[in-house]
C-alpha positions as CSV (number, residue, x, y, z in Angstrom):
1,M,-1.4,17.4,-6.9
2,N,-1.1,13.7,-5.9
3,K,-1.5,11.0,-8.5
4,V,-3.8,8.1,-7.6
5,L,-4.0,4.7,-9.4
6,I,-7.5,3.2,-8.9
7,V,-7.6,-0.6,-9.6
8,D,-10.9,-2.5,-9.9
9,D,-12.4,-4.8,-12.5
10,E,-15.7,-3.0,-12.1
11,K,-15.8,0.2,-14.1
12,R,-18.6,1.6,-12.0
13,M,-16.5,1.4,-8.9
14,V,-13.5,2.9,-10.6
15,D,-15.5,5.8,-11.9
16,L,-17.2,6.4,-8.5
17,L,-13.9,6.6,-6.7
18,A,-12.5,9.0,-9.3
19,L,-15.6,11.1,-8.9
20,Y,-15.1,11.2,-5.1
21,L,-11.5,12.3,-5.4
22,K,-11.5,14.8,-8.3
23,P,-12.8,17.8,-6.2
24,Y,-9.9,17.3,-3.8
25,N,-7.2,17.8,-6.5
26,Y,-6.2,14.2,-7.0
27,I,-5.2,13.1,-10.5
28,C,-6.8,9.7,-11.0
29,K,-5.6,7.0,-13.3
30,K,-8.1,4.2,-13.8
31,A,-7.0,0.5,-14.2
32,L,-9.7,-2.1,-15.1
33,G,-7.8,-5.1,-13.7
34,A,-4.5,-6.1,-12.4
35,M,-2.6,-6.4,-15.7
36,E,-3.5,-2.9,-16.8
37,A,-2.5,-1.7,-13.3
38,L,0.9,-3.3,-13.6
39,S,1.4,-1.8,-17.0
40,F,0.7,1.7,-15.7
41,L,3.0,1.2,-12.7
42,E,5.9,0.1,-14.9
43,N,5.7,3.3,-16.9
44,K,4.4,6.0,-14.5
45,S,4.8,7.1,-10.9
46,F,2.0,7.3,-8.5
47,D,1.6,8.7,-5.0
48,I,-0.9,6.1,-3.8
49,V,-2.8,3.1,-5.1
50,L,-6.4,2.1,-4.3
51,L,-6.7,-1.6,-4.9
52,D,-9.7,-4.0,-5.1
53,I,-9.1,-7.6,-3.9
54,M,-11.6,-9.7,-5.9
55,M,-10.4,-9.4,-9.6
56,P,-10.3,-12.2,-12.2
57,E,-6.7,-11.9,-13.7
58,L,-4.8,-11.5,-10.4
59,S,-6.3,-11.0,-7.0
60,G,-5.6,-7.8,-5.1
61,W,-3.4,-9.8,-2.8
62,E,-1.3,-11.1,-5.8
63,L,-1.2,-7.7,-7.3
64,C,-0.1,-6.2,-4.0
65,Q,2.9,-8.6,-4.0
66,E,3.8,-7.7,-7.5
67,I,3.7,-4.0,-6.8
68,R,5.9,-4.5,-3.7
69,K,8.6,-6.0,-6.0
70,I,9.0,-2.7,-7.9
71,S,7.6,0.0,-5.6
72,D,7.0,1.2,-2.0
73,V,4.0,3.3,-3.1
74,P,1.3,3.4,-0.4
75,I,-1.5,0.9,-1.0
76,I,-5.1,1.0,0.4
77,M,-7.0,-2.2,-0.2
78,I,-10.7,-1.6,-0.9
79,T,-13.1,-4.6,-0.9
80,A,-16.4,-6.0,0.2
81,R,-14.5,-8.6,2.3
82,D,-14.4,-7.6,5.9
83,Q,-13.2,-10.8,7.6
84,K,-10.3,-10.1,10.0
85,E,-8.1,-12.8,8.4
86,D,-8.5,-11.1,5.0
87,I,-7.4,-7.7,6.5
88,V,-4.4,-9.3,8.2
89,K,-3.4,-11.1,5.0
90,G,-3.5,-7.9,3.0
91,L,-1.4,-6.0,5.5
92,K,1.2,-8.8,5.7
93,L,1.5,-8.8,1.9
94,G,2.4,-5.1,1.9
95,A,-0.8,-3.1,2.0
96,D,-0.7,0.0,4.1
97,D,-4.4,0.3,5.0
98,Y,-7.7,-1.4,4.4
99,L,-11.3,-0.2,3.7
100,T,-14.5,-2.1,3.2
101,K,-17.3,-1.3,0.8
102,P,-19.5,0.6,0.7
103,I,-16.9,3.4,0.9
104,N,-17.4,6.4,3.2
105,E,-16.0,9.3,1.3
106,E,-14.7,11.2,4.3
107,E,-13.0,8.2,5.7
108,L,-11.3,7.4,2.4
109,L,-10.0,10.9,2.1
110,A,-8.7,11.0,5.7
111,R,-6.9,7.6,5.3
112,M,-5.3,8.7,2.0
113,E,-4.2,12.0,3.5
114,A,-2.7,10.2,6.5
115,L,-0.6,7.9,4.3
116,L,0.6,10.7,2.1
117,R,1.5,12.9,5.1
118,R,3.4,10.0,6.6
119,R,5.3,9.4,3.4
120,I,6.3,13.1,3.1
121,Q,7.4,13.2,6.8
122,S,9.6,10.1,6.3
123,N,11.7,11.9,3.7
124,I,11.3,9.2,1.2
125,M,11.0,9.9,-2.5
126,E,9.9,7.2,-4.9
127,V,9.7,7.2,-8.7
128,N,8.9,4.0,-10.6
129,G,10.9,1.8,-8.2
130,L,13.8,4.3,-7.7
131,V,13.6,5.1,-4.0
132,W,15.6,7.9,-2.2
133,D,15.5,7.3,1.5
134,E,17.1,10.2,3.5
135,S,16.7,8.5,6.9
136,R,18.6,5.4,5.8
137,F,20.9,7.5,3.5
138,E,20.1,5.0,0.7
139,L,19.2,5.2,-3.0
140,S,17.8,1.9,-4.4
141,Y,16.1,0.7,-7.6
142,N,13.7,-2.2,-7.2
143,K,15.0,-2.6,-3.7
144,T,18.6,-3.0,-4.9
145,P,20.9,-0.4,-3.3
146,I,22.9,2.0,-5.6
147,K,26.2,3.2,-4.1
148,L,26.5,7.0,-4.2
149,T,28.9,9.5,-2.6
150,P,27.3,11.9,0.0
151,K,27.3,14.7,-2.6
152,E,25.8,12.5,-5.3
153,F,23.1,11.3,-2.8
154,S,22.2,14.9,-1.8
155,M,22.1,16.0,-5.4
156,I,19.8,13.3,-6.7
157,G,17.5,13.9,-3.6
158,L,17.4,17.6,-4.5
159,F,16.3,16.8,-8.0
160,M,13.7,14.3,-7.1
161,K,12.2,16.6,-4.4
162,N,11.8,19.4,-6.9
163,P,10.5,18.1,-10.2
164,S,10.5,20.5,-13.2
165,Q,12.7,23.0,-11.3
166,V,15.8,24.0,-13.3
167,F,18.9,24.2,-11.1
168,E,21.7,26.3,-12.4
169,R,25.3,25.0,-11.8
170,E,26.1,27.9,-9.4
171,Q,22.9,27.2,-7.5
172,L,23.8,23.5,-7.2
173,I,27.2,24.5,-5.9
174,D,25.6,26.7,-3.2
175,L,23.1,24.1,-2.2
176,I,25.3,21.0,-2.2
177,W,28.8,22.3,-1.5
178,G,28.0,25.5,0.4
179,Y,28.3,29.2,-0.4
180,S,32.0,29.4,0.5
181,S,33.0,26.5,-1.7
182,D,35.4,27.2,-4.6
183,T,33.9,24.2,-6.5
184,G,33.4,24.9,-10.3
185,G,30.8,24.0,-12.8
186,R,32.8,21.1,-14.2
187,T,32.6,19.4,-10.8
188,V,28.8,19.6,-10.9
189,D,28.8,18.1,-14.4
190,S,31.1,15.3,-13.2
191,H,28.8,14.5,-10.3
192,V,25.7,14.5,-12.6
193,R,27.5,12.2,-15.0
194,N,28.5,9.8,-12.2
195,I,24.9,9.8,-10.9
196,R,23.5,9.0,-14.3
197,D,26.1,6.2,-14.9
198,K,25.4,4.5,-11.6
199,I,21.6,4.7,-11.8
200,R,21.6,3.7,-15.5
201,H,23.8,0.7,-14.6
202,A,21.1,-0.4,-12.0
203,G,18.5,-0.5,-14.8
204,F,16.5,2.7,-14.1
205,P,15.9,4.9,-17.2
206,I,17.6,7.9,-15.6
207,D,18.0,9.8,-18.9
208,D,14.2,10.1,-19.1
209,Y,14.1,12.0,-15.8
210,L,17.4,13.8,-15.1
211,Q,17.8,16.1,-18.0
212,T,20.3,18.7,-19.1
213,V,19.1,22.3,-19.7
214,W,21.8,23.3,-22.1
215,G,23.7,26.4,-21.1
216,V,21.9,26.6,-17.7
217,G,22.0,23.4,-15.6
218,Y,19.8,20.4,-14.9
219,K,16.2,19.4,-13.9
220,W,14.2,16.4,-12.9
221,V,11.2,15.7,-15.3
222,S,8.2,14.0,-13.8
223,S,6.6,11.1,-15.8
224,N,3.1,12.1,-16.8
């Protein structure tokens, strides 16, 4: 199930969008304004953001800029403003799509699905600013690259792609090093320790996500 952050200073609009999306297995988090939205984004991961423009604390444009400093999460701007210059401005500031009110439910769902599908196909995983980009062979946090070895990069990608799945050490050896490898469990532990040290040094709270299952192996825990 995809997690959606809905941002609008009008409670009625936030509730309406959540009502639209609930039957389609979206988990909706409601933010009544930009500051509350930023607080949620700093502590939780989302698959997509629906963002109103006209808000009192920060405008949707300003919030979009703030989000782009910490995350590459897809953003759809939703607003009553339909001037072309507003649409262009939003897209230049980092929004991925734009919808005008009143919202057509089918169009909203189709645009969300298209963005989510594109994100999956691009082999990019993002969790609270930590981005694993397979096509660029790069792990970064808040857009700052983290240097990993090829095995470390493959391992962290495997964990992020499979949240809550417990990987035994022998299973990790088969998946990362290959079935014919004579690598032992201590090598797996060493790689996990290096991954944690490097990502922790970058400022990401890796210990909250990459957890040890004692006597078994490791798993990636999603933030709820």
